[in-house]
C-alpha positions in Angstrom: -35.8 57.1 -1.8 -37.4 54.1 -3.7 -37.1 50.8 -1.9 -36.4 47.8 -4.0 -39.5 45.6 -4.7 -39.6 42.2 -3.1 -42.6 41.2 -5.0 -40.9 39.3 -7.7 -38.0 37.0 -7.0 -34.8 37.6 -8.6 -35.2 34.4 -10.7 -37.7 36.1 -12.8 -34.9 38.2 -14.5 -34.4 36.8 -17.9 -31.7 34.0 -18.3 -29.8 35.8 -21.0 -29.5 39.1 -18.8 -27.9 36.9 -15.9 -25.6 35.3 -18.1 -24.4 38.5 -19.7 -23.7 39.8 -16.3 -22.0 36.7 -15.3 -19.7 37.0 -18.4 -19.1 40.6 -17.6 -18.1 39.6 -14.1 -15.8 36.9 -15.4 -14.1 39.3 -17.7 -13.4 41.8 -15.2 -12.4 39.2 -12.2 -10.0 36.6 -13.6 -10.9 33.1 -12.5 -8.5 31.7 -9.7 -6.7 28.8 -10.9 -7.6 26.7 -14.2 -11.1 27.5 -15.7 -13.0 24.2 -16.2 -14.1 23.4 -19.9 -17.1 22.0 -21.6 -19.7 20.4 -19.6 -17.9 21.3 -16.3 -17.8 25.0 -17.1 -21.4 25.1 -18.0 -22.2 23.4 -14.8 -20.2 25.8 -12.7 -22.1 28.8 -14.6 -25.5 27.2 -13.5 -24.4 26.8 -10.0 -23.1 30.4 -9.8 -26.4 31.7 -11.2 -28.5 29.5 -8.8 -26.5 31.0 -5.9 -26.9 34.6 -6.9 -30.7 34.3 -7.2 -30.8 32.4 -3.9 -28.7 35.1 -2.1 -30.1 38.2 -3.6 -33.9 37.4 -4.0 -34.5 40.7 -5.8 -36.4 41.4 -9.0 -34.6 44.6 -9.9 -30.9 45.2 -10.4 -30.4 48.4 -8.6 -26.7 49.7 -8.5 -26.5 48.6 -4.9 -27.9 45.2 -5.9 -25.5 44.7 -8.6 -22.6 45.7 -6.3 -23.8 43.1 -3.8 -24.4 40.4 -6.3 -20.8 41.3 -7.9 -19.2 40.6 -4.5 -21.2 37.4 -4.0 -20.2 36.1 -7.3 -16.4 37.0 -6.8 -16.8 35.1 -3.5 -18.4 32.3 -5.2 -15.8 32.3 -8.1 -12.9 32.3 -5.5 -14.5 29.5 -3.6 -15.1 27.5 -6.7 -11.6 28.1 -7.8 -10.2 27.1 -4.6 -12.3 24.0 -4.8 -11.0 23.2 -8.3 -7.5 23.9 -7.4 -7.6 21.3 -4.6 -9.5 18.9 -6.6 -7.2 19.1 -9.6 -4.1 19.2 -7.5 -2.3 15.8 -7.9 -1.9 14.0 -4.4 1.3 14.6 -2.7 3.7 12.1 -3.5 4.9 10.0 -0.4 8.7 10.1 0.5 10.0 6.8 1.6 12.9 5.9 3.9 14.7 2.7 2.9 15.9 0.0 5.0 18.1 -3.1 4.2 20.0 -6.0 5.5 23.1 -7.9 3.9 23.4 -11.6 3.6 23.6 -13.1 7.1 22.4 -9.8 8.7 19.2 -9.3 10.8 17.8 -6.1 12.2 15.0 -4.8 14.4 13.6 -1.5 13.4 11.1 0.7 15.7 8.9 2.9 13.4 7.5 6.1 14.3 4.0 4.8 15.2 5.7 2.3 17.6 5.3 -0.8 15.3 8.4 -2.9 14.9 10.0 -4.5 12.0 12.2 -7.6 12.2 14.1 -7.8 9.0 15.8 -11.1 7.8 19.0 -11.4 5.8 19.0 -9.7 2.3 15.8 -7.7 2.9 15.0 -4.5 1.5 12.0 -2.4 2.5 10.8 1.3 2.8 8.5 3.1 4.8 6.6 6.4 4.5 8.5 9.5 5.6 5.4 10.7 7.4 4.6 7.5 8.8 2.4 8.5 11.7 -0.1 9.8 9.1 0.7 7.5 6.1 1.4 3.9 7.3 2.7 2.7 4.0 5.4 0.1 3.6 7.0 -1.2 0.4 8.7 -4.7 0.8 11.1 -5.3 -2.2 12.7 -8.5 -1.2 13.5 -10.7 1.7 11.5 -11.7 4.8 10.0 -9.4 7.4 8.0 -10.0 10.5 5.6 -7.0 11.2 4.5 -6.4 14.9 2.1 -3.5 14.2 0.8 -1.0 16.6 -3.0 -0.6 16.2 -4.2 2.6 15.1 -7.8 2.5 13.6 -7.5 6.0 12.1 -4.4 5.2 10.1 -4.5 1.6 8.6 -1.3 -0.2 8.1 -0.5 -1.2 4.7 2.3 -3.3 3.0 2.9 -3.4 -0.8 4.8 -6.6 -1.9 5.2 -7.6 -5.5 1.7 -6.9 -7.0 -0.1 -7.5 -3.7 -1.5 -5.3 -1.0 -1.7 -6.4 2.7 -4.2 -4.3 4.7 -3.7 -4.4 8.6 -5.4 -2.5 11.6 -3.3 -4.0 14.3 -1.6 -7.5 14.2 1.7 -9.3 13.9 2.4 -11.2 10.7 5.2 -12.5 8.5 6.0 -12.0 4.7 8.5 -13.9 2.8 9.1 -12.4 -0.7 12.6 -13.6 -1.9 13.1 -12.5 -5.5 13.8 -16.1 -6.9 11.1 -17.6 -5.0 8.3 -19.2 -6.9 5.8 -18.1 -4.2 5.2 -15.2 -1.8 4.3 -16.5 1.6 2.3 -14.5 4.2 1.3 -15.6 7.5 -0.4 -14.2 10.6 0.7 -14.6 14.4 -1.9 -12.3 15.8 -4.9 -10.3 14.7 -6.2 -10.1 11.0 -5.2 -9.0 7.6 -6.6 -8.9 4.1 -4.5 -9.7 1.0 -5.5 -8.1 -2.4 -4.3 -7.8 -6.0 -5.7 -4.5 -7.4 -9.3 -4.4 -6.4 -9.7 -8.2 -6.0 -9.4 -9.5 -2.5 -7.6 -12.9 -2.5 -8.2 -13.9 1.0 -8.4 -12.9 4.7 -6.0 -14.4 7.3 -6.5 -15.0 10.9 -3.9 -16.4 13.5 -1.9 -19.5 12.4 -2.8 -19.3 8.9 -0.5 -18.8 5.9 -1.2 -18.0 2.5 1.3 -18.9 -0.4 0.7 -17.1 -3.6 2.0 -18.3 -6.9 4.0 -15.5 -8.7 3.3 -17.2 -11.9 -0.6 -17.5 -12.0 -1.4 -16.2 -8.4 -2.8 -19.5 -7.4 -3.4 -19.6 -3.7 -2.7 -22.3 -1.0 -3.7 -21.6 2.7 -2.2 -23.9 5.5 -2.2 -23.7 9.2 1.1 -23.2 11.2 2.1 -23.5 14.7 2.5 -20.2 16.3 6.2 -20.6 16.9 6.8 -21.0 13.1 4.8 -17.7 12.5 7.2 -16.0 14.9 10.3 -17.7 13.7 12.1 -14.6 12.5 11.5 -12.7 15.7 12.7 -15.8 17.7 15.9 -16.3 15.7 14.5 -19.3 13.6 14.5 -20.2 10.1 11.2 -21.5 9.1 9.5 -22.9 5.9 6.2 -24.7 5.3 5.3 -26.7 2.3 7.9 -24.6 0.3 9.6 -25.8 -2.9 13.1 -27.1 -2.1 14.6 -24.5 -4.6 13.1 -21.7 -2.5 14.4 -23.3 0.7 17.9 -23.2 -0.7 17.6 -19.6 -1.9 16.5 -18.8 1.6 19.4 -20.4 3.2 21.7 -18.6 0.8 20.4 -15.3 2.5 21.3 -16.7 6.0 24.6 -18.3 5.3 27.7 -17.7 3.1 26.8 -20.5 0.8 25.8 -21.4 -2.5 23.6 -24.3 -4.0 23.5 -25.5 -7.5 20.7 -27.7 -8.7 21.9 -30.2 -11.2 18.3 -31.1 -12.2 14.9 -30.1 -11.4 13.8 -31.4 -8.0 9.9 -31.2 -7.8 9.8 -31.5 -4.0 8.3 -29.6 -1.2 9.8 -29.6 2.5 8.7 -28.2 5.8 11.1 -27.5 8.7 12.3 -25.0 11.3 15.8 -24.6 12.5 17.6 -22.4 15.0 19.8 -19.7 13.1 23.0 -20.9 15.5 23.1 -24.2 13.4 26.0 -24.4 11.0 25.2 -25.0 7.4 26.5 -28.5 7.6 24.0 -29.1 10.3 21.2 -27.7 8.3 22.3 -29.6 5.2 22.1 -32.8 7.1 18.7 -31.8 8.5 17.3 -31.3 5.0 18.6 -34.5 3.8 16.4 -36.1 6.6 13.4 -33.9 5.7 13.7 -35.1 1.9 13.7 -38.7 3.0 17.2 -38.7 1.3 15.4 -38.3 -2.0 18.0 -35.4 -2.6 21.9 -35.7 -2.5 23.9 -32.6 -1.2 27.6 -32.9 -2.5 29.9 -30.3 -1.0 32.2 -28.9 -3.8 34.2 -26.4 -1.7 33.5 -25.1 2.0 30.8 -22.7 0.6 29.4 -24.5 -2.4 26.9 -27.4 -2.8 25.7 -29.5 -5.6 22.2 -30.7 -5.2 20.6 -33.4 -7.3 18.0 -36.2 -7.1 19.1 -39.4 -5.6 
């Protein structure tokens, strides 16, 4: 029986013969999945031809060689098809579990990865259902303190407004009230990175707070005492260099009260209160913090008119 010659490599077979054979194989063995088009299809053809040459290394296409090459090509097609199916398949959409608090309500939530969320009043967040693998959180509104369990293989990420906060293991606070002029992000321990799209806005380390303007994303970074960073976890209301209008909005989440600004008060204030204080005590403290530049006039038991003095 004549043995196949090994004197000449398989690649010496004319290109048009190989392509004709490949077309024949494709016609009789449907491509698994979606066949690529244009340059991608041509590139796939070239890769298959190169693989067939490499695996056979024969110059003569005997029936046995054809059967072997056909089997190899089918395996290559299947492998390429599976790869393309996986490549073209859209990523699985994450499902989220929603959490929220009402006005005046606070809540502590333990997540599946042993991280803990401290939700302030009127807060809305959602975390990925498969949280041990996808540590993704969406903060829609309100204030949340994050005590994150470190897991280097699964970074912790928070989406808030149009910003992204990336974490490995730390504790930090975010204030994102819908009517606030600014977002406030502060670190108690560890380190976080704040980005907008692909642009890194800054990196925060302990006792640093970043305030980001919703209007133009102007950034102000300030240093805060540790107790102010942990205020929500320690039953305190804290604000640093915050527009008075934003302070009043935050107080409306903690207390059954409404503030009406009669004129624009361009004033920033800083302070920290225990949540056990009554709203009257808080209003009295605010008047002192503003050097009495602002007048709070109570209309009813739950309504105040606020104007410049």
